[in-house]
C-alpha positions in Angstrom: 14.7 12.3 -14.3 11.3 11.9 -13.1 10.2 14.7 -10.8 8.8 13.6 -6.8 5.5 13.5 -6.7 3.1 15.2 -4.2 -0.5 13.7 -3.0 -2.8 12.9 0.0 -3.5 9.5 1.3 -7.0 9.3 2.6 -9.7 6.9 4.2 -7.0 4.2 4.6 -8.0 0.8 6.2 -4.7 -1.2 7.0 -5.9 -5.1 7.2 -2.9 -7.3 8.7 -2.3 -10.8 9.3 1.1 -12.4 10.8 2.4 -15.1 8.6 5.6 -17.2 8.1 8.6 -15.6 6.9 9.4 -17.9 4.6 6.0 -17.9 2.9 6.5 -14.3 2.1 10.5 -14.8 1.5 9.5 -17.1 -1.4 7.8 -13.9 -3.1 10.5 -11.5 -2.5 13.5 -10.2 -4.8 16.8 -12.0 -3.4 17.9 -8.6 -2.4 15.3 -8.1 0.2 14.6 -9.8 3.2 11.1 -10.4 5.2 11.0 -7.7 8.1 9.2 -9.9 11.5 7.6 -8.6 14.6 7.4 -11.1 17.1 9.0 -13.6 14.8 6.3 -13.3 12.3 6.3 -11.4 8.9 3.3 -9.3 8.0 0.9 -9.4 5.0 -1.4 -6.2 4.5 -4.2 -5.4 2.2 -4.8 -1.6 2.0 -7.8 0.0 0.3 -7.8 3.9 0.1 -7.7 6.9 -1.9 -4.9 9.2 -3.1 -5.8 12.6 -3.8 -4.2 15.7 -5.5 -1.6 13.5 -6.8 0.4 15.9 -9.0 4.4 16.7 -9.6 5.9 18.3 -6.9 5.7 22.0 -6.7 2.5 22.4 -8.8 -0.7 23.3 -6.9 -3.5 21.0 -5.5 -5.6 21.9 -8.0 -4.3 20.5 -10.7 -3.8 17.0 -9.1 -5.9 14.1 -9.8 -7.7 11.6 -7.5 -6.5 7.8 -7.9 -8.5 5.5 -5.4 -6.5 2.5 -5.0 -6.1 -1.0 -3.1 -2.7 -2.6 -2.6 -1.2 -5.7 -1.2 2.0 -5.2 0.6 4.5 -6.7 3.1 7.3 -5.6 5.0 11.3 -5.9 4.1 14.5 -4.7 4.9 17.4 -3.7 2.9 20.8 -2.5 4.3 18.8 -2.5 7.6 16.5 0.2 6.5 12.9 -1.0 7.4 10.5 -0.8 4.2 7.7 -1.9 2.2 7.5 -4.1 -0.7 4.4 -4.2 -2.8 3.1 -7.2 -4.9 0.3 -5.6 -6.6 -1.7 -2.1 -6.3 -5.0 -2.1 -8.1 -5.7 1.6 -9.2 -8.7 3.5 -11.1 -7.0 6.2 -13.3 -5.5 4.3 -16.5 -3.3 6.8 -17.5 -2.0 7.0 -13.6 -1.6 3.1 -13.6 0.6 3.4 -16.9 2.7 6.4 -15.7 3.4 4.5 -12.2 4.6 1.1 -14.1 6.8 3.5 -16.2 8.4 5.8 -14.0 8.2 4.2 -10.4 8.5 0.3 -11.6 5.5 -0.5 -9.5 2.9 -3.4 -10.0 -0.1 -1.4 -10.9 -3.2 -3.0 -12.4 -6.0 -0.8 -14.0 -9.2 -1.3 -12.0 -12.6 -0.1 -11.7 -13.0 1.4 -7.9 -15.8 2.9 -6.2 -15.0 4.5 -2.3 -17.9 6.5 -0.8 -18.1 8.0 2.7 -21.3 8.0 4.2 -22.7 8.1 8.1 -18.9 7.3 9.4 -18.2 4.4 7.1 -16.2 3.5 3.8 -17.6 1.8 1.5 -14.9 0.3 -0.9 -15.4 -1.9 -4.1 -12.4 -2.7 -6.8 -12.7 -4.9 -9.6 -9.5 -5.3 -11.6 -9.9 -4.9 -15.5 -6.0 -4.9 -16.1 -5.9 -6.3 -19.8 -4.6 -9.7 -19.8 -4.3 -9.9 -16.2 -6.3 -12.4 -13.8 -8.9 -11.0 -12.4 -9.1 -9.7 -8.7 -11.7 -8.3 -6.4 -11.9 -6.4 -3.2 -15.4 -5.6 -1.4 -15.3 -4.2 1.9 -17.0 -1.7 4.5 -14.9 -0.4 7.1 -14.9 2.3 9.9 -12.8 3.7 12.5 -13.9 2.4 16.5 -12.4 3.9 19.7 -10.2 6.9 20.2 -7.2 8.0 18.0 -3.8 7.5 18.7 -0.5 8.0 17.2 1.0 5.1 15.5 4.8 5.5 17.0 3.1 5.0 20.7 2.2 1.2 19.6 5.0 -1.3 18.9 2.9 -3.1 16.2 1.5 -0.2 14.7 4.8 1.6 14.4 6.3 -1.6 12.5 3.1 -1.7 10.3 2.7 2.0 9.3 5.9 4.0 10.3 7.7 3.1 6.9 9.4 5.9 4.7 10.8 3.8 1.8 9.2 1.1 -0.5 11.0 -1.4 -2.8 9.7 -2.8 -6.2 11.3 -5.1 -8.7 11.7 -3.6 -12.5 10.9 -5.4 -15.6 14.8 -6.0 -15.9 14.8 -7.8 -12.7 16.8 -4.4 -10.9 15.2 -3.4 -7.4 14.4 -0.2 -7.1 13.2 2.0 -4.2 11.1 5.3 -3.5 11.7 7.3 -0.1 8.1 9.2 1.2 8.1 11.8 3.6 5.2 12.5 5.6 3.8 13.3 9.4 3.5 10.1 11.6 0.2 8.4 11.1 -2.8 8.9 13.6 -4.7 5.8 13.7 -8.0 4.6 14.8 -8.7 1.0 15.8 -10.9 -0.4 12.9 -13.8 -2.9 12.1 -14.6 -4.0 8.8 -17.0 -6.3 6.6 -15.2 -8.0 4.0 -17.6 -9.1 1.4 -14.8 -10.4 -1.4 -11.3 -10.5 -1.3 -9.5 -12.3 -4.1 -6.5 -10.2 -4.3 -4.0 -12.0 -1.9 -5.2 -15.2 -4.0 -4.0 -13.4 -7.2 -0.8 -12.8 -5.7 -0.3 -16.4 -4.8 -1.2 -16.4 -1.3 -4.1 -17.7 1.1 -6.1 -15.0 2.9 -5.6 -16.4 6.3 -8.7 -17.5 8.3 -7.9 -15.5 11.4 -9.1 -12.0 12.0 -6.6 -9.3 10.8 -5.3 -6.5 12.7 -7.3 -3.5 11.6 -6.2 0.1 11.5 -8.2 3.2 10.3 -6.4 6.6 9.1 -7.9 9.5 7.9 -5.0 10.3 6.1 -1.6 12.0 5.6 -0.1 14.3 2.7 2.9 12.8 1.2 5.8 13.4 -0.8 7.5 10.7 -2.8 11.0 10.8 -4.4 11.8 9.6 -8.0 12.6 5.6 -8.5 16.5 4.9 -7.7 18.0 1.7 -8.2 18.6 -0.4 -4.8 22.5 -0.1 -5.7 22.3 3.4 -5.0 21.5 2.6 -1.2 24.3 4.0 1.1 
């Protein structure tokens, strides 16, 4: 059995668009249904960095840093609001291979830089995964306005207060992992996105309208081992 993992998620941008639920449903395993807010499904692109990634119980000093950017949507299974990942591009090759093997996550190796300067995050990801189509995300983003607790806002709650994610394993089985962390503290956010071909690489067109954007300094997280969806009660 793979041990649970501990880590920190830092300097996150939640960049999200409402889309037709049928568009999302066409890309999901049959066991999952698109979750909707005000009649829409949602797609999100989320750049950030993982810090101190390690098996549960080990000291933070033994953890590794893993910047990444993921593309996700929002689903339900057995009535549980959850996340489904289409792709996760990350810097560390060993961590990418481990996440694919043990958590069945669609990770792709990428070269990523993330820098925090003068209150802004400069993020640049270039996919370098052997045999896969190239994808790039380059943006600068920053918090604006006053912080607020995500559970106080219905849309923010829908987009970020989720404590389970689903994946599809190579054998076609649907699996899930539970995550545990404090509620999110968010800020309204602004961003300048220079390049985003991640959505296109996953079969979606980047919507023309401006997304809803939130910034968070982050949370500390524990992630359970991966389980088959049939085990969900």
